VOGU-3710 file (C-alpha; in Angstrom, 3 decimals, decimal comma):
1> xxxxxxxxxx> 40,693/-9,134/-44,359  43,466/-6,920/-43,257  44,175/-6,699/-39,156  41,997/-3,363/-38,718  39,119/-5,213/-39,822  39,804/-7,998/-37,666  40,300/-6,011/-34,898  36,812/-4,031/-35,692  35,168/-7,547/-36,257  36,460/-8,689/-32,758
11> xxxxxxxxxx> 35,005/-5,672/-30,807  31,738/-6,212/-32,931  31,521/-9,304/-31,235  33,144/-7,746/-27,737  29,799/-4,963/-27,409  27,057/-7,402/-28,645  28,071/-9,665/-25,853  28,379/-7,574/-23,500  25,059/-6,266/-24,391  23,745/-9,667/-24,326
21> xxxxxxxxxx> 25,074/-9,726/-20,890  23,378/-7,077/-19,912  20,046/-7,596/-21,182  19,900/-11,392/-18,827  20,986/-9,749/-15,784  18,224/-6,888/-16,057  15,471/-9,225/-17,070  16,290/-12,059/-14,311  18,000/-14,501/-16,396  17,133/-15,278/-20,000
31> xxxxxxxxxx> 15,224/-18,851/-19,230  13,423/-16,720/-17,093  9,736/-16,882/-17,312  7,247/-13,687/-17,247  5,290/-13,570/-14,609  1,365/-15,071/-15,251  -0,426/-12,067/-13,718  -0,515/-8,015/-13,766  -0,308/-6,016/-10,696  -2,802/-3,116/-10,329
41> xxxxxxxxxx> -2,341/-1,051/-6,672  -4,239/1,416/-5,028  -4,931/3,464/-1,527  -7,633/2,260/0,453  -9,661/5,216/0,695  -10,178/6,807/4,484  -13,702/7,716/4,425  -15,838/5,223/6,491  -12,509/3,080/7,780  -9,945/5,641/8,931
51> xxxxxxxxxx> -9,604/9,625/9,504  -7,782/11,978/7,042  -5,418/14,614/8,071  -5,377/17,556/6,463  -2,435/20,007/7,403  -3,142/24,019/9,087  -4,103/26,117/6,024  -6,148/23,831/4,283  -7,603/21,700/7,466  -9,200/25,206/8,848
61> xxxxxxxxxx> -10,525/26,110/5,740  -12,583/23,039/5,497  -13,533/22,973/9,058  -14,557/26,278/8,893  -17,585/25,414/5,935  -19,958/22,333/6,180  -19,361/19,281/6,003  -18,855/18,348/2,000  -21,289/15,399/0,441  -18,354/14,358/-1,296
71> xxxxxxxxxx> -15,336/13,131/1,157  -12,987/12,775/-1,590  -12,534/16,793/-1,223  -11,161/16,130/1,565  -8,830/13,564/0,559  -8,028/15,391/-1,659  -7,031/18,356/-0,296  -3,596/19,886/-0,035  -1,215/17,877/1,631  -4,112/15,209/2,914
81> xxxxxxxxxx> -2,858/11,927/3,950  -4,622/8,992/6,269  -4,760/9,507/9,959  -2,929/6,272/12,670  -4,303/3,693/10,203  -3,977/3,318/6,264  -4,194/0,377/3,458  -3,734/-0,261/0,320  -5,075/-2,336/-2,036  -2,434/-5,152/-4,269
91> xxxxxxxxxx> -4,642/-7,021/-7,132  -3,401/-9,576/-9,010  -4,807/-10,529/-11,972  -3,865/-13,737/-13,888  -2,539/-13,648/-17,183  -5,545/-14,793/-19,838  -2,899/-17,103/-21,676  -1,239/-17,972/-18,178  -3,641/-19,753/-15,642  -1,367/-20,718/-12,607
101> xxxxxxxxxx> -0,775/-20,814/-9,310  1,600/-18,614/-7,054  3,617/-18,514/-3,972  3,763/-15,648/-1,961  7,213/-16,305/-0,109  6,844/-13,132/2,133  5,797/-9,589/2,517  7,871/-6,942/4,025  7,591/-3,007/4,695  9,821/-0,218/4,836
111> xxxxxxxxxx> 9,418/2,864/6,737  10,772/6,481/6,180  10,268/8,568/9,240  9,332/12,003/8,524  10,093/13,467/11,803  8,113/16,068/13,298  4,309/16,194/11,809  3,140/19,266/10,899  -0,226/21,030/12,524  -3,688/20,233/10,899
121> xxxxxxxxxx> -6,824/18,932/11,840  -8,474/14,750/11,314  -11,487/14,431/9,964  -13,371/10,884/9,361  -17,269/10,407/8,663  -18,804/7,021/10,458  -20,301/4,838/8,046  -20,462/0,631/8,315  -18,337/-0,012/4,560  -16,103/-3,175/5,418
131> xxxxxxxxxx> -13,867/-3,690/2,562  -13,441/-7,787/2,546  -10,426/-9,640/1,077  -7,119/-11,290/2,501  -5,383/-8,733/4,353  -1,878/-8,455/6,594  -1,449/-5,187/9,208  1,573/-4,207/10,070  3,255/-1,595/12,412  4,766/1,007/11,656
141> xxxxxxxxxx> 5,767/2,534/14,930  8,286/-0,495/15,529  11,887/-0,943/14,305  11,360/-4,456/12,447  7,867/-3,515/10,580  6,901/-7,421/10,359  3,439/-8,374/10,082  1,703/-8,650/13,196  -1,682/-10,217/11,387  -3,237/-11,598/8,602
151> xxxxxxxxxx> -6,512/-13,484/7,255  -6,762/-15,011/3,858  -10,675/-14,085/3,577  -12,593/-11,745/5,692  -13,443/-7,673/5,926  -11,494/-5,226/7,315  -13,309/-3,877/10,257  -13,369/0,148/11,087  -9,784/0,847/12,183  -8,763/-1,245/10,127
161> xxxxxxxxxx> -8,308/-4,753/12,649  -8,592/-7,708/11,619  -11,092/-10,119/12,750  -9,990/-13,688/14,564  -12,702/-15,764/12,521  -10,941/-16,291/9,640  -7,569/-18,490/9,003  -4,278/-16,247/9,307  -1,758/-16,231/5,986  1,417/-18,299/6,667
171> xxxxxxxxxx> 4,476/-18,063/4,652  4,539/-19,431/1,828  1,662/-18,980/1,010  -0,040/-20,532/-2,382  -3,103/-19,431/-4,011  -4,925/-19,552/-6,853  -4,755/-17,106/-9,971  -8,136/-18,736/-11,560  -9,179/-14,877/-10,392  -8,072/-11,859/-9,707
181> xxxxxxxxxx> -6,358/-11,894/-6,270  -6,876/-9,304/-3,564  -4,987/-8,281/-1,098  -5,577/-5,128/1,485  -1,703/-4,393/3,284  -3,130/-2,491/6,266  -1,125/-0,203/8,227  -0,646/1,350/12,039  1,327/4,427/12,556  -0,250/5,675/15,829
191> xxxxxxxxxx> 3,293/7,718/16,962  4,885/8,595/13,749  4,488/10,371/10,778  6,434/8,458/7,930  6,001/7,558/4,185  6,193/3,855/3,858  6,589/0,795/0,770  6,284/-2,552/1,127  7,517/-5,582/-1,257  5,697/-8,782/-1,741
201> xxxxxxxxxx> 8,106/-11,966/-2,916  6,769/-14,566/-4,541  7,414/-17,431/-7,526  4,817/-19,177/-10,030  6,219/-22,156/-11,854  9,689/-21,564/-14,022  9,162/-17,686/-12,579  9,680/-15,402/-9,528  10,228/-11,705/-8,837  9,052/-9,154/-6,050
211> xxxxxxxxxx> 6,246/-6,708/-6,168  6,730/-3,144/-5,196  4,083/-1,587/-3,645  5,117/2,051/-3,418  2,714/4,460/-5,552  4,836/4,707/-8,369  7,920/5,422/-6,619  6,132/8,498/-4,371  5,561/6,040/-1,570  2,547/6,280/1,005
221> xxxxxxxxxx> 2,042/8,809/3,830  0,799/8,324/6,857  0,375/10,441/10,612  -0,426/9,812/13,628  -3,511/12,009/15,381  -2,078/11,719/19,087  -2,820/15,997/20,287  -4,991/16,880/17,353  -8,587/17,345/16,705  -11,051/14,989/15,656
231> xxxxxxxxxx> -13,448/16,345/13,397  -16,792/14,193/12,125  -20,511/15,501/10,761  -22,870/16,303/13,065  -26,900/15,562/12,412  -27,402/19,215/12,320  -24,642/19,809/9,045  -22,483/21,173/10,878  -18,425/19,474/12,113  -18,409/17,803/15,492
241> xxxxxxxxxx> -15,170/17,936/17,425  -15,337/14,725/19,664  -12,327/16,776/21,504  -10,267/13,458/21,399  -6,719/13,155/20,513  -6,842/9,425/19,348  -9,308/7,795/17,681  -12,613/6,836/18,231  -14,804/3,888/17,431  -17,149/4,201/15,297
251> x> -20,325/1,835/16,266
//
């Protein structure tokens, strides 16, 4: 083999080595096992649990018509978003071939302040729906965005306040994955208009990683309800203006 051929062969080996090295970095290490679960996330509908803020144009149009039977028409209105309180359900489904436990080592929240809130109206409908499952709650208004309360198993009451009847979650928190784990991330935003995301750090046997809760990269949006009218359906089939600029407890 001539000198030119040797140089070409060395170059090929160097390129292959770089590709292997980059692949190892991207996967978190060649020896790392894949996670024993799949992840799904979904925003909890505000109906019954909180209010839905709809900006001025679409909000005025909704307020000028009778309350809809399908509440999704409000929650799916242009630029609609949860008001003051919101929640995202994160579901971990075990790999059918690898039933293992998982340890959640911590949860962090990240807030992106959007400044002045647009003009709009908040709509809500009282009812008794209470999602159940493990949950953590945080206040997005603060500067540290730490988990302020949590529980291992129970019902999220109206307004997403966690009850005190169940043991709190303490990190690191180890759970079995013999069945899907449902974890609610409940947030409060009483004095801020913002986007938010969360990160859930976990370990399981020889694997570890971080679950990104970010609405597919689009983030989750929430707005405070201070100074905004809150409308709810009245028995007569019209909207009733609560006359309040704050959350009203639902009986």
